[in-house]
ZADO-1210 file (C-alpha; in nm, 4 decimals, padded with zeros to 6 digits):
<atoms>
<atom x="00.7880" y="01.1309" z="-00.1714" code="MET" pos="1"/>
<atom x="01.1600" y="01.1058" z="-00.2386" code="ARG" pos="2"/>
<atom x="01.3343" y="01.0995" z="-00.5765" code="GLU" pos="3"/>
<atom x="01.3460" y="00.7648" z="-00.7556" code="GLN" pos="4"/>
<atom x="01.7219" y="00.7296" z="-00.7093" code="ASN" pos="5"/>
<atom x="01.6801" y="00.7539" z="-00.3329" code="ASP" pos="6"/>
<atom x="01.5252" y="00.4076" z="-00.3275" code="TYR" pos="7"/>
<atom x="01.7316" y="00.0907" z="-00.3415" code="LYS" pos="8"/>
<atom x="01.4299" y="-00.1058" z="-00.4617" code="ARG" pos="9"/>
<atom x="01.1141" y="00.0155" z="-00.6361" code="ILE" pos="10"/>
<atom x="00.8725" y="-00.2730" z="-00.6147" code="ILE" pos="11"/>
<atom x="00.5538" y="-00.3090" z="-00.8151" code="SER" pos="12"/>
<atom x="00.2811" y="-00.5625" z="-00.7315" code="ILE" pos="13"/>
<atom x="00.0187" y="-00.6611" z="-00.9881" code="GLY" pos="14"/>
<atom x="-00.3534" y="-00.7279" z="-00.9503" code="ASP" pos="15"/>
<atom x="-00.4445" y="-00.9277" z="-00.6374" code="ILE" pos="16"/>
<atom x="-00.8169" y="-00.9796" z="-00.7048" code="HIS" pos="17"/>
<atom x="-00.9180" y="-01.1017" z="-00.3621" code="GLY" pos="18"/>
<atom x="-00.6374" y="-01.3543" z="-00.3165" code="HIS" pos="19"/>
<atom x="-00.5391" y="-01.2498" z="00.0331" code="TYR" pos="20"/>
<atom x="-00.3289" y="-01.5593" z="00.0975" code="ASP" pos="21"/>
<atom x="-00.1064" y="-01.4892" z="-00.2024" code="LYS" pos="22"/>
<atom x="-00.0736" y="-01.1220" z="-00.1108" code="ALA" pos="23"/>
<atom x="00.0254" y="-01.2038" z="00.2467" code="LYS" pos="24"/>
<atom x="00.2780" y="-01.4647" z="00.1326" code="GLU" pos="25"/>
<atom x="00.4351" y="-01.2312" z="-00.1226" code="LEU" pos="26"/>
<atom x="00.4536" y="-00.9453" z="00.1276" code="TRP" pos="27"/>
<atom x="00.6493" y="-01.1631" z="00.3691" code="GLU" pos="28"/>
<atom x="00.8879" y="-01.2740" z="00.0932" code="LYS" pos="29"/>
<atom x="00.9649" y="-00.9166" z="-00.0094" code="ILE" pos="30"/>
<atom x="01.1052" y="-00.8226" z="00.3340" code="ARG" pos="31"/>
<atom x="01.0191" y="-00.4586" z="00.2841" code="PHE" pos="32"/>
<atom x="01.2681" y="-00.2049" z="00.4201" code="ASN" pos="33"/>
<atom x="01.1106" y="00.1279" z="00.5150" code="ASP" pos="34"/>
<atom x="01.4421" y="00.3120" z="00.4802" code="ASP" pos="35"/>
<atom x="01.5364" y="00.1827" z="00.1354" code="GLU" pos="36"/>
<atom x="01.2282" y="00.0604" z="-00.0526" code="ASP" pos="37"/>
<atom x="00.9254" y="00.1993" z="-00.2330" code="LEU" pos="38"/>
<atom x="00.6341" y="-00.0350" z="-00.3018" code="LEU" pos="39"/>
<atom x="00.3433" y="00.0308" z="-00.5373" code="ILE" pos="40"/>
<atom x="00.0241" y="-00.1747" z="-00.5580" code="PHE" pos="41"/>
<atom x="-00.1416" y="-00.1479" z="-00.8989" code="HIS" pos="42"/>
<atom x="-00.5086" y="-00.1734" z="-00.8078" code="GLY" pos="43"/>
<atom x="-00.7747" y="-00.4419" z="-00.8473" code="ASP" pos="44"/>
<atom x="-00.7540" y="-00.5634" z="-00.4900" code="TYR" pos="45"/>
<atom x="-01.1112" y="-00.6937" z="-00.5034" code="ILE" pos="46"/>
<atom x="-01.3386" y="-00.9237" z="-00.7071" code="ASP" pos="47"/>
<atom x="-01.2953" y="-01.2719" z="-00.8538" code="ARG" pos="48"/>
<atom x="-01.1049" y="-01.4076" z="-00.5527" code="GLY" pos="49"/>
<atom x="-01.2581" y="-01.5407" z="-00.2317" code="ALA" pos="50"/>
<atom x="-01.1387" y="-01.2721" z="00.0130" code="GLU" pos="51"/>
<atom x="-01.1913" y="-00.9296" z="-00.1386" code="SER" pos="52"/>
<atom x="-01.2698" y="-00.7447" z="00.1842" code="VAL" pos="53"/>
<atom x="-00.9822" y="-00.9043" z="00.3708" code="ARG" pos="54"/>
<atom x="-00.7460" y="-00.8179" z="00.0857" code="THR" pos="55"/>
<atom x="-00.8638" y="-00.4574" z="00.0776" code="LEU" pos="56"/>
<atom x="-00.8175" y="-00.4318" z="00.4541" code="GLN" pos="57"/>
<atom x="-00.4678" y="-00.5772" z="00.4215" code="PHE" pos="58"/>
<atom x="-00.3597" y="-00.3296" z="00.1533" code="VAL" pos="59"/>
<atom x="-00.5136" y="-00.0431" z="00.3501" code="LYS" pos="60"/>
<atom x="-00.3211" y="-00.1428" z="00.6629" code="SER" pos="61"/>
<atom x="00.0082" y="-00.1503" z="00.4710" code="LEU" pos="62"/>
<atom x="-00.0506" y="00.1918" z="00.3164" code="VAL" pos="63"/>
<atom x="-00.1412" y="00.3421" z="00.6522" code="GLU" pos="64"/>
<atom x="00.1493" y="00.1743" z="00.8293" code="GLY" pos="65"/>
<atom x="00.4293" y="00.2546" z="00.5839" code="HIS" pos="66"/>
<atom x="00.5185" y="00.5929" z="00.4369" code="GLU" pos="67"/>
<atom x="00.6714" y="00.4373" z="00.1250" code="ASN" pos="68"/>
<atom x="00.3824" y="00.2117" z="00.0229" code="ILE" pos="69"/>
<atom x="00.1400" y="00.3453" z="-00.2378" code="ILE" pos="70"/>
<atom x="-00.1850" y="00.1828" z="-00.3500" code="ALA" pos="71"/>
<atom x="-00.3267" y="00.2903" z="-00.6861" code="LEU" pos="72"/>
<atom x="-00.6862" y="00.2641" z="-00.7964" code="LYS" pos="73"/>
<atom x="-00.7902" y="-00.0117" z="-01.0377" code="GLY" pos="74"/>
<atom x="-01.1006" y="-00.0428" z="-01.2511" code="ASN" pos="75"/>
<atom x="-01.2563" y="-00.2854" z="-01.0014" code="HIS" pos="76"/>
<atom x="-01.2210" y="-00.0296" z="-00.7225" code="GLU" pos="77"/>
<atom x="-01.3846" y="00.2130" z="-00.9641" code="ASP" pos="78"/>
<atom x="-01.6706" y="-00.0377" z="-00.9995" code="PHE" pos="79"/>
<atom x="-01.7135" y="-00.0470" z="-00.6230" code="MET" pos="80"/>
<atom x="-01.6880" y="00.3286" z="-00.5734" code="GLN" pos="81"/>
<atom x="-01.9361" y="00.4062" z="-00.8511" code="SER" pos="82"/>
<atom x="-02.1813" y="00.1422" z="-00.7301" code="PHE" pos="83"/>
<atom x="-02.2129" y="00.3094" z="-00.3916" code="PHE" pos="84"/>
<atom x="-02.1999" y="00.6634" z="-00.5298" code="ASP" pos="85"/>
<atom x="-02.5501" y="00.6346" z="-00.6721" code="ILE" pos="86"/>
<atom x="-02.6276" y="01.0053" z="-00.6418" code="TYR" pos="87"/>
<atom x="-02.3545" y="01.1151" z="-00.8809" code="SER" pos="88"/>
<atom x="-02.4502" y="00.9114" z="-01.1879" code="ILE" pos="89"/>
<atom x="-02.7608" y="00.8809" z="-01.4011" code="GLU" pos="90"/>
<atom x="-03.0059" y="00.6012" z="-01.3228" code="ASP" pos="91"/>
<atom x="-02.9475" y="00.4266" z="-01.6552" code="ALA" pos="92"/>
<atom x="-02.5711" y="00.4305" z="-01.6027" code="ASP" pos="93"/>
<atom x="-02.6124" y="00.2945" z="-01.2505" code="TRP" pos="94"/>
<atom x="-02.8182" y="-00.0003" z="-01.3700" code="TRP" pos="95"/>
<atom x="-02.5617" y="-00.0740" z="-01.6409" code="ASN" pos="96"/>
<atom x="-02.2934" y="-00.0653" z="-01.3729" code="LEU" pos="97"/>
<atom x="-02.5080" y="-00.2902" z="-01.1518" code="TYR" pos="98"/>
<atom x="-02.5258" y="-00.5527" z="-01.4265" code="ASP" pos="99"/>
<atom x="-02.1566" y="-00.5217" z="-01.5114" code="LEU" pos="100"/>
<atom x="-01.9990" y="-00.5268" z="-01.1641" code="TRP" pos="101"/>
<atom x="-02.2298" y="-00.7965" z="-01.0256" code="LEU" pos="102"/>
<atom x="-02.1789" y="-01.0236" z="-01.3249" code="ASP" pos="103"/>
<atom x="-02.0123" y="-01.3375" z="-01.1805" code="PRO" pos="104"/>
<atom x="-01.7393" y="-01.3068" z="-01.4437" code="ARG" pos="105"/>
<atom x="-01.6339" y="-00.9763" z="-01.2870" code="ASN" pos="106"/>
<atom x="-01.6821" y="-01.0940" z="-00.9312" code="GLY" pos="107"/>
<atom x="-01.8587" y="-00.7987" z="-00.7753" code="GLY" pos="108"/>
<atom x="-02.1435" y="-01.0206" z="-00.6577" code="ASN" pos="109"/>
<atom x="-01.9158" y="-01.1932" z="-00.4053" code="VAL" pos="110"/>
<atom x="-01.7486" y="-00.8687" z="-00.2996" code="THR" pos="111"/>
<atom x="-02.0846" y="-00.7023" z="-00.2369" code="LEU" pos="112"/>
<atom x="-02.1999" y="-00.9891" z="-00.0143" code="LYS" pos="113"/>
<atom x="-01.8803" y="-00.9600" z="00.1903" code="GLN" pos="114"/>
<atom x="-01.9165" y="-00.5831" z="00.2254" code="LEU" pos="115"/>
<atom x="-02.2730" y="-00.6254" z="00.3508" code="CYS" pos="116"/>
<atom x="-02.1514" y="-00.8465" z="00.6354" code="LYS" pos="117"/>
<atom x="-01.8962" y="-00.6113" z="00.7900" code="ILE" pos="118"/>
<atom x="-01.9514" y="-00.3373" z="01.0462" code="ASP" pos="119"/>
<atom x="-02.0971" y="-00.0211" z="00.8931" code="ARG" pos="120"/>
<atom x="-01.8147" y="00.1957" z="01.0236" code="ARG" pos="121"/>
<atom x="-01.5583" y="-00.0399" z="00.8725" code="GLU" pos="122"/>
<atom x="-01.7476" y="-00.0343" z="00.5435" code="PHE" pos="123"/>
<atom x="-01.7283" y="00.3450" z="00.5273" code="TYR" pos="124"/>
<atom x="-01.3589" y="00.3372" z="00.6171" code="ARG" pos="125"/>
<atom x="-01.2953" y="00.1025" z="00.3249" code="LEU" pos="126"/>
<atom x="-01.5111" y="00.3084" z="00.0907" code="LEU" pos="127"/>
<atom x="-01.3245" y="00.6293" z="00.1799" code="ARG" pos="128"/>
<atom x="-00.9955" y="00.4476" z="00.1250" code="PHE" pos="129"/>
<atom x="-01.1088" y="00.3401" z="-00.2219" code="VAL" pos="130"/>
<atom x="-01.2396" y="00.6872" z="-00.3058" code="GLN" pos="131"/>
<atom x="-00.9046" y="00.8459" z="-00.2198" code="ASN" pos="132"/>
<atom x="-00.6802" y="00.6057" z="-00.4105" code="LEU" pos="133"/>
<atom x="-00.4565" y="00.7893" z="-00.6618" code="PRO" pos="134"/>
<atom x="-00.4743" y="00.7059" z="-01.0309" code="LEU" pos="135"/>
<atom x="-00.1001" y="00.7055" z="-01.0987" code="TYR" pos="136"/>
<atom x="00.2473" y="00.7682" z="-00.9605" code="LEU" pos="137"/>
<atom x="00.4978" y="00.9544" z="-01.1784" code="ASP" pos="138"/>
<atom x="00.8620" y="00.9020" z="-01.0802" code="LEU" pos="139"/>
<atom x="01.0242" y="01.0478" z="-01.3898" code="GLY" pos="140"/>
<atom x="01.1753" y="00.7448" z="-01.5591" code="ASP" pos="141"/>
<atom x="00.8747" y="00.5366" z="-01.4541" code="TYR" pos="142"/>
<atom x="00.5007" y="00.5900" z="-01.4557" code="LEU" pos="143"/>
<atom x="00.2973" y="00.3517" z="-01.2409" code="PHE" pos="144"/>
<atom x="-00.0688" y="00.3189" z="-01.3347" code="VAL" pos="145"/>
<atom x="-00.3348" y="00.0496" z="-01.3359" code="HIS" pos="146"/>
<atom x="-00.4165" y="00.0123" z="-01.7063" code="ALA" pos="147"/>
<atom x="-00.1984" y="00.2500" z="-01.9066" code="GLY" pos="148"/>
<atom x="-00.2160" y="00.5798" z="-02.0932" code="VAL" pos="149"/>
<atom x="-00.3688" y="00.6912" z="-02.4204" code="HIS" pos="150"/>
<atom x="-00.0774" y="00.6908" z="-02.6688" code="PRO" pos="151"/>
<atom x="-00.2007" y="00.9996" z="-02.8553" code="ARG" pos="152"/>
<atom x="-00.2076" y="01.2181" z="-02.5444" code="LYS" pos="153"/>
<atom x="00.1425" y="01.3387" z="-02.4624" code="GLU" pos="154"/>
<atom x="00.0612" y="01.5097" z="-02.1321" code="ASN" pos="155"/>
<atom x="-00.0642" y="01.3322" z="-01.8227" code="LEU" pos="156"/>
<atom x="-00.3057" y="01.6197" z="-01.7659" code="ALA" pos="157"/>
<atom x="-00.4821" y="01.5249" z="-02.0893" code="ASP" pos="158"/>
<atom x="-00.5384" y="01.1647" z="-01.9838" code="GLN" pos="159"/>
<atom x="-00.8826" y="01.0768" z="-01.8491" code="THR" pos="160"/>
<atom x="-00.9671" y="00.8569" z="-01.5538" code="GLU" pos="161"/>
<atom x="-01.1025" y="00.6071" z="-01.8050" code="HIS" pos="162"/>
<atom x="-00.7625" y="00.5999" z="-01.9782" code="ASP" pos="163"/>
<atom x="-00.5776" y="00.5295" z="-01.6544" code="PHE" pos="164"/>
<atom x="-00.8197" y="00.2586" z="-01.5409" code="LEU" pos="165"/>
<atom x="-00.9476" y="00.0872" z="-01.8550" code="TRP" pos="166"/>
<atom x="-00.7282" y="00.1338" z="-02.1630" code="ILE" pos="167"/>
<atom x="-00.5687" y="-00.1759" z="-02.3094" code="ARG" pos="168"/>
<atom x="-00.5246" y="-00.2496" z="-02.6804" code="ASP" pos="169"/>
<atom x="-00.4473" y="00.1039" z="-02.8040" code="LYS" pos="170"/>
<atom x="-00.1925" y="00.1470" z="-02.5269" code="PHE" pos="171"/>
<atom x="-00.0242" y="-00.1887" z="-02.5785" code="LEU" pos="172"/>
<atom x="-00.0074" y="-00.1501" z="-02.9550" code="LYS" pos="173"/>
<atom x="00.0718" y="00.2175" z="-03.0073" code="TYR" pos="174"/>
<atom x="00.2617" y="00.3468" z="-02.7031" code="TYR" pos="175"/>
<atom x="00.6084" y="00.4656" z="-02.8116" code="ARG" pos="176"/>
<atom x="00.7192" y="00.6881" z="-02.5251" code="GLY" pos="177"/>
<atom x="01.0594" y="00.6864" z="-02.3578" code="LYS" pos="178"/>
<atom x="00.9107" y="00.6637" z="-02.0090" code="GLN" pos="179"/>
<atom x="00.8660" y="00.3088" z="-01.8809" code="THR" pos="180"/>
<atom x="00.4974" y="00.2528" z="-01.8035" code="ILE" pos="181"/>
<atom x="00.4449" y="-00.0076" z="-01.5304" code="VAL" pos="182"/>
<atom x="00.0939" y="-00.1523" z="-01.5321" code="VAL" pos="183"/>
<atom x="-00.1364" y="-00.4174" z="-01.3970" code="GLY" pos="184"/>
<atom x="-00.4816" y="-00.4706" z="-01.5546" code="HIS" pos="185"/>
<atom x="-00.3694" y="-00.6763" z="-01.8545" code="THR" pos="186"/>
<atom x="-00.2594" y="-01.0287" z="-01.7604" code="PRO" pos="187"/>
<atom x="00.0528" y="-01.1430" z="-01.9418" code="VAL" pos="188"/>
<atom x="-00.1577" y="-01.4322" z="-02.0734" code="GLN" pos="189"/>
<atom x="-00.3572" y="-01.1804" z="-02.2775" code="TYR" pos="190"/>
<atom x="-00.0531" y="-01.1457" z="-02.5044" code="LEU" pos="191"/>
<atom x="00.1212" y="-01.4786" z="-02.4483" code="TYR" pos="192"/>
<atom x="-00.1126" y="-01.7573" z="-02.3426" code="ARG" pos="193"/>
<atom x="00.1500" y="-01.9763" z="-02.1765" code="LYS" pos="194"/>
<atom x="00.3386" y="-01.6955" z="-02.0016" code="CYS" pos="195"/>
<atom x="00.3250" y="-01.7038" z="-01.6199" code="THR" pos="196"/>
<atom x="00.5756" y="-01.4348" z="-01.5180" code="VAL" pos="197"/>
<atom x="00.6028" y="-01.0537" z="-01.5531" code="PRO" pos="198"/>
<atom x="00.7113" y="-00.9278" z="-01.8936" code="MET" pos="199"/>
<atom x="00.8914" y="-00.6225" z="-02.0306" code="MET" pos="200"/>
<atom x="00.7545" y="-00.5341" z="-02.3735" code="LEU" pos="201"/>
<atom x="00.9704" y="-00.3853" z="-02.6467" code="SER" pos="202"/>
<atom x="00.7860" y="-00.0505" z="-02.6305" code="ASN" pos="203"/>
<atom x="00.8734" y="00.0251" z="-02.2661" code="ASN" pos="204"/>
<atom x="00.5661" y="-00.1311" z="-02.1068" code="ILE" pos="205"/>
<atom x="00.6179" y="-00.3518" z="-01.8023" code="LEU" pos="206"/>
<atom x="00.3343" y="-00.5973" z="-01.7341" code="LEU" pos="207"/>
<atom x="00.3038" y="-00.7049" z="-01.3698" code="THR" pos="208"/>
<atom x="-00.0326" y="-00.8855" z="-01.3742" code="ASP" pos="209"/>
<atom x="00.0451" y="-01.2569" z="-01.4019" code="THR" pos="210"/>
<atom x="-00.3139" y="-01.3782" z="-01.3961" code="GLY" pos="211"/>
<atom x="-00.3798" y="-01.4172" z="-01.0252" code="THR" pos="212"/>
<atom x="-00.7531" y="-01.3811" z="-01.0926" code="ALA" pos="213"/>
<atom x="-00.7456" y="-01.6834" z="-01.3218" code="PHE" pos="214"/>
<atom x="-00.5297" y="-01.9244" z="-01.1241" code="GLY" pos="215"/>
<atom x="-00.1860" y="-01.7669" z="-01.1738" code="GLY" pos="216"/>
<atom x="00.0526" y="-01.6528" z="-00.9036" code="GLU" pos="217"/>
<atom x="00.0845" y="-01.3005" z="-00.7681" code="LEU" pos="218"/>
<atom x="00.4029" y="-01.1215" z="-00.8733" code="SER" pos="219"/>
<atom x="00.6236" y="-00.8434" z="-00.7391" code="ALA" pos="220"/>
<atom x="00.8701" y="-00.6719" z="-00.9739" code="VAL" pos="221"/>
<atom x="01.1723" y="-00.4648" z="-00.8755" code="ASN" pos="222"/>
<atom x="01.1722" y="-00.2163" z="-01.1612" code="VAL" pos="223"/>
<atom x="01.5257" y="-00.1016" z="-01.0814" code="ARG" pos="224"/>
<atom x="01.6859" y="-00.4275" z="-01.1962" code="ASP" pos="225"/>
<atom x="01.3884" y="-00.6019" z="-01.3643" code="LEU" pos="226"/>
<atom x="01.3723" y="-00.8951" z="-01.1268" code="THR" pos="227"/>
<atom x="01.0644" y="-01.0554" z="-00.9762" code="TYR" pos="228"/>
<atom x="00.9269" y="-01.2688" z="-00.6947" code="LEU" pos="229"/>
<atom x="00.6094" y="-01.4775" z="-00.6978" code="GLN" pos="230"/>
<atom x="00.3734" y="-01.6366" z="-00.4528" code="SER" pos="231"/>
<atom x="00.3633" y="-02.0140" z="-00.4614" code="GLY" pos="232"/>
<atom x="00.7391" y="-02.0432" z="-00.5101" code="SER" pos="233"/>
<atom x="00.9598" y="-02.2328" z="-00.2677" code="THR" pos="234"/>
<atom x="01.2314" y="-01.9693" z="-00.3003" code="THR" pos="235"/>
<atom x="01.2523" y="-01.6018" z="-00.2101" code="ASP" pos="236"/>
<atom x="01.5288" y="-01.5420" z="-00.4645" code="LYS" pos="237"/>
<atom x="01.4565" y="-01.2660" z="-00.7157" code="TRP" pos="238"/>
<atom x="01.4700" y="-01.3813" z="-01.0799" code="LYS" pos="239"/>
<atom x="01.5167" y="-01.1872" z="-01.4037" code="GLU" pos="240"/>
<atom x="01.1921" y="-01.1138" z="-01.5853" code="ILE" pos="241"/>
<atom x="01.1194" y="-01.2067" z="-01.9436" code="ASP" pos="242"/>
<atom x="01.1572" y="-00.9515" z="-02.2217" code="SER" pos="243"/>
<atom x="00.9615" y="-00.9486" z="-02.5449" code="GLU" pos="244"/>
<atom x="01.1724" y="-01.0593" z="-02.8379" code="GLU" pos="245"/>
</atoms>
């Protein structure tokens, strides 16, 4: 991994949630340059959309085919990993997970059906990929993570996996660090119902999830100049993102 200033563009892509078509379209619009760019996926590749397995395979192929593409783990990948790692958790916790992940609102029921239809060897390749996904990428001025960090823990070493994958309200409300934290997990609509584009909050939090799971477009943000691209747009011109007033 090179230093952050060695990259012309540092591109962050929010939660895909099984929308392979939007991910493929956005990837083609980005025109990724292996010599100049770094691209980070923020997790939640599966669930809620119609093509979770295909999306996971697509992200995996990009990571394996490009040195400067990083895929982080999201809480939905954590769902999947924990579901199949039944020997490492208590029975009661597994059944709670079963109910939670397979709840249609979370979308694991569709993902599980798709996983059961693929070749066993391919299934284990995807599971190993998910198991080995990193929780964050620290580039100095920027920290890339799925959900965020606990605002009362100053050191990354003190953060828990649950913090990185699940935190929301405490992080959004109380984070006051100088480092820009780039996240997925929380759709911009969670804070501003009518917002449809990435947003830079006043406390150095950059939200990249634009609600793809709920009918919104998939977004890519160049954190170097705070511009973005979206699927579903007729243009491949990068636009300036919104900032919180």
